[in-house]
Structures are given as C-alpha cells and as structure tokens.
C-alpha positions as CSV (number, residue, x, y, z in Angstrom):
1,M,-7.3,71.6,-9.2
2,Q,-5.4,69.6,-6.7
3,T,-3.7,70.8,-3.3
4,S,0.0,70.4,-3.5
5,R,-0.2,68.7,0.1
6,S,0.5,64.9,-0.1
7,F,-0.9,64.0,3.2
8,P,-4.3,64.2,4.6
9,L,-4.8,66.2,7.9
10,N,-7.8,64.3,9.4
11,A,-6.4,61.1,10.6
12,W,-4.4,59.7,13.6
13,Y,-0.6,59.8,13.1
14,A,2.1,58.3,15.5
15,A,4.0,61.0,17.0
16,A,6.1,58.9,19.5
17,W,6.6,55.6,21.1
18,D,4.7,55.7,24.5
19,H,8.2,55.4,26.4
20,E,9.6,58.5,24.7
21,V,6.9,60.8,26.3
22,G,7.6,61.6,29.8
23,R,8.3,64.6,32.3
24,S,10.3,66.2,29.8
25,L,9.5,68.4,26.6
26,L,9.6,66.3,23.5
27,A,9.7,68.4,20.1
28,R,8.5,66.6,17.1
29,T,7.2,67.6,13.8
30,V,3.9,66.0,12.4
31,C,2.4,66.7,9.0
32,G,4.4,70.0,8.8
33,A,3.4,71.2,12.2
34,P,5.9,71.6,15.0
35,V,4.3,70.2,18.3
36,V,5.7,69.6,21.8
37,L,4.6,66.4,23.9
38,Y,4.7,65.7,27.6
39,R,3.1,63.8,30.5
40,R,0.9,65.6,33.0
41,T,1.4,64.6,36.6
42,D,-1.5,62.2,36.1
43,G,0.2,60.3,33.4
44,R,-1.8,61.7,30.5
45,V,-0.2,62.9,27.4
46,T,-0.6,66.6,26.1
47,A,0.5,67.8,22.8
48,L,0.6,71.6,22.1
49,A,1.9,73.8,19.2
50,D,5.5,74.3,19.7
51,A,5.5,78.1,19.3
52,C,4.9,80.7,21.9
53,W,1.9,83.1,21.3
54,H,4.1,86.1,22.3
55,R,7.1,85.6,19.9
56,L,6.9,82.2,18.3
57,V,9.6,80.7,20.3
58,P,9.6,77.0,20.5
59,L,7.8,76.1,23.8
60,S,10.1,72.9,24.0
61,M,12.8,75.2,24.7
62,G,11.1,76.0,28.1
63,R,10.4,74.1,31.1
64,L,7.4,72.4,32.7
65,V,5.7,73.9,35.6
66,G,3.2,71.6,37.2
67,D,1.4,70.5,34.2
68,G,1.8,73.4,32.2
69,I,4.8,75.0,30.1
70,Q,6.7,78.0,30.9
71,C,8.1,79.5,27.8
72,G,11.9,79.7,28.0
73,Y,12.2,83.3,26.6
74,H,10.1,85.6,28.7
75,G,8.1,83.2,31.1
76,I,4.5,83.1,29.9
77,R,2.9,80.0,31.2
78,Y,0.4,77.9,29.4
79,D,-1.9,75.2,30.9
80,S,-2.3,71.7,29.3
81,D,-5.2,73.0,27.1
82,G,-2.8,75.8,25.5
83,R,-4.5,78.6,27.6
84,A,-1.9,81.5,28.9
85,T,-2.2,81.5,32.4
86,H,0.7,83.9,33.6
87,M,2.3,86.7,31.8
88,P,5.4,88.6,33.3
89,A,5.0,92.0,34.7
90,Q,1.2,92.1,34.2
91,E,-1.7,90.8,36.0
92,T,-4.2,91.1,32.9
93,L,-4.1,88.1,30.7
94,N,-4.5,88.9,27.0
95,P,-7.7,86.9,26.1
96,S,-6.2,85.8,22.9
97,A,-3.1,84.3,24.6
98,C,-3.3,80.6,23.7
99,V,-1.5,77.9,21.6
100,R,-3.1,74.9,19.6
101,S,-3.8,72.0,21.8
102,Y,-3.9,68.6,19.7
103,P,-6.0,65.5,20.5
104,V,-3.9,62.7,21.5
105,V,-4.6,59.0,22.1
106,E,-2.2,56.1,23.6
107,R,-2.8,53.1,21.9
108,H,-0.7,50.0,20.7
109,R,2.5,51.5,22.4
110,Y,2.4,54.7,20.4
111,V,1.2,58.2,21.0
112,W,-1.2,59.0,18.2
113,L,-1.8,62.9,17.2
114,W,-4.6,64.4,15.2
115,P,-3.4,67.2,13.2
116,G,-6.5,68.1,11.5
117,D,-10.0,69.4,12.5
118,P,-10.4,68.1,16.2
119,A,-14.0,67.4,16.0
120,G,-13.4,64.6,13.9
121,A,-10.6,63.0,16.2
122,D,-12.5,59.7,17.0
123,P,-10.2,57.3,18.9
124,A,-12.1,54.5,17.0
125,L,-10.5,55.4,14.0
126,V,-6.7,54.5,15.4
127,P,-5.2,52.3,13.2
128,D,-5.2,48.5,14.3
129,M,-1.8,47.6,15.5
130,H,-2.7,45.6,18.5
131,W,-0.1,42.9,17.9
132,N,2.3,45.5,19.3
133,D,0.9,45.0,23.0
134,D,-1.2,42.0,22.7
135,P,-0.2,39.3,25.3
136,E,-0.4,36.6,22.6
137,W,2.5,38.1,20.8
138,A,6.0,39.6,21.5
139,G,8.3,41.9,19.8
140,D,10.0,45.4,19.7
141,G,10.8,47.9,17.2
142,K,12.4,51.4,16.4
143,T,12.0,54.5,14.5
144,I,13.7,55.4,11.4
145,H,13.8,59.3,10.4
146,T,13.5,59.2,6.5
147,E,14.9,61.5,4.0
148,C,12.1,61.0,2.1
149,D,8.3,61.5,1.1
150,Y,6.4,59.2,3.2
151,R,4.7,57.8,0.1
152,L,7.8,56.3,-1.0
153,V,7.9,54.3,2.1
154,L,4.3,53.1,1.4
155,D,5.3,52.1,-2.1
156,N,8.3,50.2,-0.8
157,L,6.1,48.3,1.7
158,M,3.2,47.5,-0.9
159,D,5.5,45.8,-3.2
160,L,7.9,43.2,-1.5
161,T,9.3,42.0,-4.8
162,H,12.3,44.1,-4.2
163,E,13.5,41.7,-1.3
164,T,14.8,39.6,-4.1
165,F,17.4,42.1,-5.0
166,L,17.8,44.4,-2.1
167,H,17.5,41.9,0.9
168,G,18.8,38.7,-1.0
169,S,21.2,38.0,1.7
170,S,18.3,37.8,4.6
171,I,14.6,37.7,3.4
172,G,14.7,37.7,-0.5
173,N,14.0,34.6,-2.7
174,A,13.6,34.4,-6.6
175,E,9.9,33.1,-5.9
176,L,8.8,36.5,-5.0
177,N,9.0,37.5,-8.7
178,E,7.5,34.3,-9.9
179,V,4.3,33.7,-8.2
180,P,1.0,35.3,-8.7
181,F,-0.5,37.8,-6.0
182,E,-4.1,39.3,-5.4
183,V,-4.8,42.8,-4.6
184,T,-8.2,43.9,-2.8
185,H,-9.3,47.2,-1.6
186,T,-12.1,49.0,0.1
187,D,-12.4,52.9,0.5
188,T,-9.8,52.8,3.3
189,T,-7.8,49.8,2.9
190,V,-5.7,47.7,0.4
191,T,-4.5,44.3,0.8
192,V,-1.9,42.4,-1.3
193,T,-1.7,38.6,-0.9
194,R,1.0,36.3,-1.9
195,W,1.8,32.6,-1.3
196,M,4.8,30.8,-2.4
197,H,4.4,26.9,-2.2
198,G,7.3,24.5,-1.8
199,I,10.1,26.6,-1.8
200,Q,13.4,26.8,0.2
201,A,13.0,29.2,2.9
202,P,15.4,32.2,2.8
203,P,18.1,32.8,5.6
204,F,16.1,34.9,7.9
205,W,12.9,32.6,7.8
206,A,15.1,29.4,7.9
207,A,16.6,30.5,11.3
208,Q,13.3,31.3,12.8
209,L,11.9,27.9,11.7
210,A,14.6,26.2,13.4
211,E,13.8,27.9,16.5
212,R,10.7,25.7,16.6
213,F,11.6,22.8,14.3
214,P,15.5,22.1,14.6
215,D,15.3,19.1,12.7
216,H,13.5,20.4,9.7
217,T,15.4,20.9,6.3
218,G,12.6,20.6,3.7
219,P,10.8,23.2,1.8
220,V,8.3,25.4,3.3
221,D,5.2,27.2,2.4
222,R,5.8,31.0,2.5
223,W,2.9,33.9,2.9
224,Q,3.0,37.7,2.8
225,I,-0.4,39.5,3.4
226,I,0.2,43.2,3.3
227,R,-2.5,45.3,4.6
228,F,-2.7,49.1,4.4
229,E,-5.0,50.9,6.5
230,A,-5.5,54.7,5.5
231,P,-3.5,56.9,5.6
232,S,0.0,55.6,6.7
233,T,-0.2,52.1,8.2
234,I,0.7,48.7,7.0
235,C,0.7,45.6,9.0
236,I,2.2,42.6,7.0
237,D,1.3,39.0,8.1
238,V,4.3,37.2,7.3
239,G,5.8,33.5,8.0
240,V,6.8,30.0,6.7
241,A,5.3,26.7,7.4
242,K,6.5,23.0,6.5
243,A,5.4,22.6,3.0
244,G,2.1,20.8,2.8
245,T,1.0,21.1,6.3
246,G,-1.9,23.1,5.5
247,A,-0.8,26.8,6.3
248,P,-2.7,28.1,3.0
249,E,-6.0,26.6,4.5
250,G,-5.3,28.2,8.0
251,D,-3.4,25.7,9.9
252,R,0.0,27.3,10.9
253,S,0.9,25.2,13.6
254,Q,3.8,23.7,11.7
255,G,5.3,26.9,11.1
256,V,6.5,30.4,12.5
257,N,4.3,33.6,12.1
258,G,5.3,37.3,12.5
259,Y,3.7,40.7,11.9
260,V,5.9,43.4,10.5
261,L,4.1,46.5,11.9
262,N,4.8,49.7,10.0
263,T,3.2,53.3,10.6
264,I,4.8,56.2,8.9
265,T,4.2,59.9,9.8
266,P,5.0,62.6,7.4
267,E,7.1,65.2,9.1
268,T,7.3,67.6,5.8
269,D,6.8,67.0,2.1
270,G,10.3,65.3,2.1
271,T,10.9,63.7,5.3
272,S,9.1,61.2,7.6
273,H,9.0,59.5,10.9
274,Y,9.0,55.6,10.2
275,F,7.5,53.7,13.3
276,W,8.0,50.0,13.1
277,A,7.9,46.9,15.0
278,F,8.3,43.0,14.4
279,A,6.0,40.8,16.5
280,R,6.1,36.9,16.9
281,N,3.7,34.3,18.5
282,Y,6.2,31.7,19.4
283,K,8.6,31.6,22.3
284,L,7.4,34.6,23.7
285,L,9.4,34.9,26.9
286,D,12.7,34.4,25.1
287,Q,14.3,37.9,25.0
288,R,17.1,36.7,23.0
289,I,14.9,36.0,20.1
290,T,13.1,39.4,20.3
291,T,16.5,41.4,20.5
292,R,17.8,39.0,17.9
293,L,14.9,39.7,15.5
294,R,14.5,43.5,16.2
295,E,18.2,43.9,15.3
296,G,17.8,41.8,12.1
297,V,14.8,43.6,10.9
298,S,16.6,46.9,11.5
299,G,19.6,45.7,9.2
300,V,17.1,45.0,6.4
301,F,15.4,48.4,7.0
302,F,18.7,50.1,6.8
303,E,18.7,48.8,3.3
304,D,15.5,50.2,2.4
305,E,16.2,53.5,4.3
306,T,19.5,53.8,1.9
307,M,17.7,53.2,-1.3
308,L,14.5,55.4,-0.4
309,N,16.6,58.4,0.5
310,A,18.6,58.0,-2.9
311,Q,15.1,57.7,-4.6
312,Q,14.2,60.9,-3.0
313,R,17.4,62.8,-4.2
314,A,16.8,61.6,-7.8
315,I,13.1,62.8,-7.4
316,E,14.3,66.0,-6.8
317,A,16.8,66.3,-9.5
318,N,14.3,65.3,-11.9
319,P,11.2,67.6,-11.2
320,G,8.0,66.8,-13.0
321,Y,9.1,63.3,-13.8
322,D,6.2,60.8,-13.9
323,F,6.8,57.2,-12.5
324,Y,6.1,54.2,-14.8
325,N,4.1,51.3,-13.3
326,L,4.6,47.4,-13.5
327,N,2.1,44.9,-12.4
328,I,3.9,44.6,-9.1
329,D,2.9,48.1,-8.5
330,A,-0.9,47.7,-8.1
331,G,-1.2,47.8,-4.4
332,G,0.7,51.0,-4.3
333,M,-1.1,52.7,-7.0
334,W,-4.3,51.7,-4.8
335,V,-2.8,53.3,-1.9
336,R,-2.0,56.4,-3.7
337,R,-5.6,56.7,-5.3
338,L,-6.8,56.3,-1.8
339,L,-4.6,59.1,-0.4
340,E,-5.4,61.6,-3.3
341,R,-9.0,61.1,-2.7
342,M,-8.5,61.9,1.1
343,V,-6.5,64.8,0.3
344,D,-8.7,66.2,-2.2
345,A,-12.0,65.7,0.0
346,E,-10.3,68.1,2.7
347,A,-9.5,70.6,-0.1
348,G,-12.9,70.3,-1.2
349,V,-11.9,69.3,-4.7
C-alpha cells in the first residue's frame, strides 16, 4: 500500500533565497509544514515550526527578541532552538514547552531546510547548484509560486519538446521534436541529453550568440543536457555554438553556454515554490545582459506557469485519470519512479 504523500521528507528543499531571510520573521510552508525563518544576530539562519506551543498561533505574527521569538498573542518566548524561555505571569517553565527546530544550510544563494528526520540532515546532500554563486558564472533568478503539484513542474523540465509549441517565439524550434535523445539514470539522478546539429538558432539563442559573435549568421549546434537530482532539483546545461566548431566534442569556445537552475519545493499537495535562475559564463560583468536574461527567462517561465496551473485544474476535474506517456516522457517517468521509491521507503513500503 502506497502512502498518499507525493514528496519525500528526508531531503533538502530550498525554503528561501538567502537575501529573503533577515532580521524579520519570514513565514513559509515547506512540504506541508508551516515554518518561520529569521537570522540570528550572528547571521546564522533559524527555522522553527510556525505554531506556538500554547495555542498554535503562528509565531511569524510575533516579533524577534534578541535571537529568539516572542509570540504575538500571549508573549511566550522561544530561543533559536525552539525551547520556551519565558512565560507570562509565571516563573516555572513547562518542560514540554517547545516548538520544532529544523536543520538549515545556506548554499548556492538559497536557504535549504530538511523537513524529515534531523538525524539524516547531512549538508553534503544539498543539491549541486554551484553555478548560482560560482565566480566563473553570472546570473540571477526569481521565485514562482505555482498553483500545481511540484511533480508537474518536474515533468515540464524533463521534457523540453514543449518549447516548440509553448515557447515558439523565443527558445523553441522544430528540431526539438525531430532529433533523438538519450536518457540515463542512477538511484538518485536522471539525465536527458539532446543535440541538434546545423540548425538555425531560435531568437533567444541568436541574440545571445550575437553578444559574442556579432557577425555570425550561419547555422549552430545546439545542446540541452537536463540533469535531475532527487528529489526536486533540475540543472539544465544549454547553449549554441557555431556549427561544426567542436561543441559536441567538448569545445564550446565558439558559442554561448548557460545553465537553467531549477529547484522546486512542495508547499502542499497542489502548490509549490519554484526557485529558478539562469547563469552564463560570458561577459560576466555586464549587468545589462544579466537583467535582460533574467527578465527574458521570466517571460518564458510565465508561459509554463500558466500552462501548469491549467493542467492542475484539469487533473482536479478528472479524479483518477491516469496519464498516457509518449517516448518524450522517458526522463519524467524515471523521475517519478525515483520519487515513488523514496516516498515508499520512508513509509516502510
């Protein structure tokens, strides 16, 4: 018997961008659990259950007192470990008065939270998104609050043939549906690799190539290497290079390379926090390019968001409907298999 929960808990999930967490209280729901995040006076991040031990009032409605929180309803104070340190009108503290404290790690510009068994919260398991703060790369991103199951976002990212139809004016081209692709997997990763040789660059990539090679007008070799890391991070190696200059063999010097960085955090069974960024390895100090790319990718992802939210409404209107799968769904099917195994293992199935 399978559990009804669709997401594993023993994993790191992005709870916020690092710049979102400061000396104020930030409320966020991660894997169905309301949490409150803030920075202590030493700069480290604390994440506590967002519910007072006394009457379950959200602690995020209170205020910081030093490195702890004071509940905004009756004034009970908690330290950064979640233990009550003060109660109104009494000196004796109830020994059970505490709220859950969650393991957190700051890495790759995100604050990561572990909602499962804290004994397993090994920082080495944080997904690799180093391009987000690597000095050899430059970029920026945003957060989308999707009104859909997080697995629909993963499906969307593992099969990029939809670009031809949904993003035809920017990154789509017909060759996405005409060339073969390769799918490989391990116990925790799935990789989909696609190369398109000697094609015309779609508008988005033609504009990027022109930044480095203004006189180039000929065909390009285009690549998409999609790598999923369980449970919900997908980093996509993308780019174009002048056709025949060696990009498929590893020489990308005659092209432009980017990484689409995506990590999706389930909020509830039907909503999610989608953190994304686009990083590049050329003209690193040109803020004009960084801003233009961020806004351009944001427009593309808005098209995805609209489609995914509509898909979620359709799923809700057709309970019990089983998806049909095509060859292009191979990567996404493997992702779902890995997720099911993780969830079932936690449930002891």
